[in-house]
C-alpha positions in Angstrom: 12.9 -2.1 -10.7 12.0 0.6 -13.2 9.3 0.4 -15.8 10.7 3.2 -18.0 7.8 4.8 -19.9 5.1 3.8 -17.4 7.3 5.0 -14.6 7.6 8.4 -16.2 3.9 8.6 -16.8 3.1 7.6 -13.2 5.7 10.1 -11.9 4.1 12.9 -13.9 0.7 12.0 -12.6 1.9 11.9 -9.1 3.7 15.2 -9.5 0.4 16.8 -10.6 -2.0 15.0 -8.2 -0.4 13.4 -5.2 0.0 15.2 -1.9 2.2 14.1 1.0 2.2 15.3 4.6 4.2 14.1 7.5 4.3 14.1 11.3 7.1 13.3 13.7 6.3 10.1 15.5 8.4 7.6 17.5 6.4 4.6 16.3 5.1 5.6 12.8 3.9 2.0 12.1 1.4 2.3 15.0 0.1 5.6 13.6 -0.2 4.1 10.1 -2.2 1.1 11.4 -4.5 3.5 13.3 -5.0 5.8 10.3 -5.7 3.1 7.7 -7.7 0.6 9.8 -11.1 2.2 9.0 -10.4 2.6 5.3 -10.7 0.2 2.4 -7.3 0.6 0.9 -7.1 -2.2 -1.7 -3.5 -1.5 -2.8 -2.1 -1.7 0.8 -1.1 -5.3 1.3 0.7 -5.1 4.7 -1.8 -5.4 7.5 -4.7 -5.6 5.1 -5.2 -9.4 4.7 -9.0 -9.2 5.4 -9.5 -7.1 2.2 -11.2 -9.1 -0.5 -8.7 -7.9 -3.1 -5.6 -8.9 -1.0 -5.0 -12.4 -2.3 -5.5 -11.6 -6.0 -3.3 -8.4 -5.7 -0.6 -10.4 -3.9 -0.6 -13.0 -6.7 -0.6 -10.3 -9.5 2.3 -8.5 -7.8 4.3 -11.7 -7.4 3.7 -12.7 -11.1 4.8 -9.2 -12.2 8.0 -9.3 -10.2 8.8 -12.8 -11.5 8.2 -11.6 -15.1 10.2 -8.4 -14.6 13.2 -10.5 -13.3 13.3 -12.4 -16.6 13.5 -9.2 -18.7 16.7 -7.3 -19.6 17.6 -4.3 -17.5 16.7 -1.0 -19.3 18.7 2.1 -18.3 16.7 4.9 -16.7 16.6 7.5 -19.5 16.0 10.4 -17.2 18.0 9.6 -14.1 16.7 10.7 -10.7 14.1 13.4 -10.7 14.6 16.3 -8.3 12.2 16.3 -5.4 9.9 19.3 -5.2 7.8 20.7 -2.4 5.0 22.4 -4.3 2.1 23.4 -2.2 4.0 23.1 1.1 3.6 26.0 3.5 
């Protein structure tokens, strides 16, 4: 699903602010569990059921998906954005 204008705004924000790093790992799900366990990551639903926000976020996401499925499909005006590796050394 694409949310057109909001998607573009989010992509621009992520391009300016988000950072990604990676590490080779044979079982990345285990590393992810280890890294996020001590954190309070409210938007991570998987493996995060104890979080107080989990239930309401799950319901909100389900409602948003259900609503989106009733709306007409809007073509992506910009196509795929090229991936950049700014800041990588």
